[in-house]
N, C-alpha and C positions, 0 to 999 in steps of 0.2 A: 619647371617652376618659373624661370625667368620669362618664358613666353606667356604664362598666365598673368604674371605681374604686368607685363606690357599691355596685354589686352584689357586688364582691369583699369589701368591708368587711362588708356585711350577712351574707354567707354565712360569713365567718370568725367573726363574733360567735356565730352559731348553732352552728357546729362546736365552738368552744371551750367554750361553755356546756354543751352536751351531754356533752362529754368530762369536764367537772368534776363531773357528776352521778355518775360512777362512782368518784370518789375517796373515800377514807376517811381519817380522822384530822383534824388541825388545820392542817397546812401543805401547800403544794403539793409534788408529788413531787420537783421539782428541789431545793428548799431542804431537804427531808427527807434526801435523799442527801448534800447538802452538810454537814448537821449530823452525820451518821454519820461522814463523813471527818474533820471537826474533832474529834469525840470520840476517834477513833483517834489523832490527832496529839497530843491533850492528855495522853495517858498518859506522854509523855516529859517533861512539866513537873512537876517534883517540888519545886522550891525555892519554896514559897509558905507564907506565914504568915497565919493568920486573926487580924485585929486586933479584930474585933467589929462587929456591926450590918451585916454584909454587905460589909465592907471587907477587902482583902487586900494584902499586900506580896508581889510576885512578882519573883523574881530570875532573870535569864537571862544567863549569862556574868558580866560585870562591871557590868551595868546593872540598876537596881532600878525596877520599875514598880508602879503602884498601880491597884487595881480597886475600883469601887463598884458592886455589883450593883443596888442600889436605883435608882441614876440611870442604869444601863446605860452606864457610863463605863469606859474603859480608856485608858491613856496612849498606846498605839500608834495610837489613833484609828481603827483598822479597824472596831471595833464601831459607831462612830458613822457611818462612811461606808457600810458594806455593809448594815447593818440586822440582822445576826446576829453573835453573839459570836465572837471569835477563839479560838485554842487555849488561850491563857492564861486568858481569862475563862471558857472552857468548863470548864477544870480547877477554877476557883473555884466554879462553879455545881455541878459534880458533888461537890465537897467538902461543899457545903451540903445534899446529898441532894435536889437539885431537878432539874427537867426543863429541858433546853435550849430546848424549844419555847416555854416561858413567857417567854423573854428574847429572842425574835425579834420584829422589827417587824410590826405588824398588816398591812402591805401584802403580806406573804407568806402570809397565811392563805387557806384555801379559801373562806371566807365572803366575803372581799374580792374574790377572783377571780370568784366567781359574781355578786356584785353589779355588778362592772365589765362583765361580758358578758351581763347580764340585760336589756339594752336592744336595741332593734331599729332598723335604719335603714329608715324607711318607704319603700315603693316610690313612684315618681313616674311618672305616665302621660305619654304623648307630648304635645308641645305642640298637636297637632291636636285632642286631646280635652279641652283646657282649656275652662273655662266662659268664654263671651264676656261682657264687661262694658262698659257705656257710660262708659268713662273716657277722658280725653284721653291721647293717645299721648305718650310721653316723647321730647322732643327732645334732641339731643346738647348737651352743655354749650357755652356761648358762650366762645370763645377770644378774649380781649382782646389786641390787639396792643400790644407794648411801645413806649414812647416812644423816639425816637431812630432812628438808622439801623438798618435791619433787616439781619441777617447774611446774607451771600451764601454759598450752598453751592457754591463754585466747584469744589471737588474732586469733589463728587458729580455736578455737571453735566458735568465733563470726561470722566466715564466713559461718558456717553451720546453725546457729540459725536464725529463721525467725522473722521478726518484726511483732508484733500483729497489727490487724487492728485498734484497739482503742488506739494506742500508743499516739495520741495527747491528750487523756484524762488522761493517766497514767503519762506521763512525763510532769512536770510543765514547761510551756513555758514562764510564766510571772513572773517577779521579782517585789519586792517592789519598788514603785516609778515609775512605767511605766504603761501606758495604763489605762485599766479599774480599776485595783487595786488601783492606786493613786486617781482616781475619787471617788471610794467608800470611801476611807479613808478620803478624803477631805469633802465629804458629811456628814459622821458621825461626824467629828470634828465640823463642822458648826452647826449641829443639837444640839450637846451638849452645845455649847456656847449660842445658842438662848434659849434653855430650861433653862439654869441657869439664864440668864438675865431676862427672863419672870418672874420667881419665885422671883427674887430679887426685881423687880419693884412692884409686886403685894403684897408685905408685907405692913402692916398698919403702920402709923406713930408712933403708940405707941411703936413699937418695937425699935424705934430710938429716944429716948428722947433727947430734945435739952438742952444743958447745957449753962448757961450764964457765 
């Protein structure tokens, strides 16, 4: 699986680098199309005032925003998060008669893209073709037992133990006071009472003298 991933990454690097050789301009095609869309949306932003030195006051609705082109800063934070100006900042840039491409982050340029995919993932031969060296083999790491009582994996062991066939005879299923057990106890108790009463009645009257 790792070999397939290595081959896939290597072929992807080559494909993307060759594709970038056919590009023209400064930015990658995706960002270039995104800037064209932002430029179209910026035409609706008309409430802006140039303060000087590349700073603007932009009003949208009842909210006032500030833009600093030199620092690539706008109050909505979209410029800082995405790397290319929002529609309000784009309107300020176009008011200064400048290009939007000059205010896009360097990570979206074609030169950065080519530099990223200009590397190769070197192929690796099979382990059978590796050079043999007289080096000691690596042993697995030593596992030191912890002090104290070792934990018992009873739940894991119970999954592998089989239940005996005569488990119903070994495991008591009846408790005191239920089913046949209570019936036997009741029978013995009544037998004892009857036995005692019988012997008590069979005693002779001499054993119980009447006192006046």
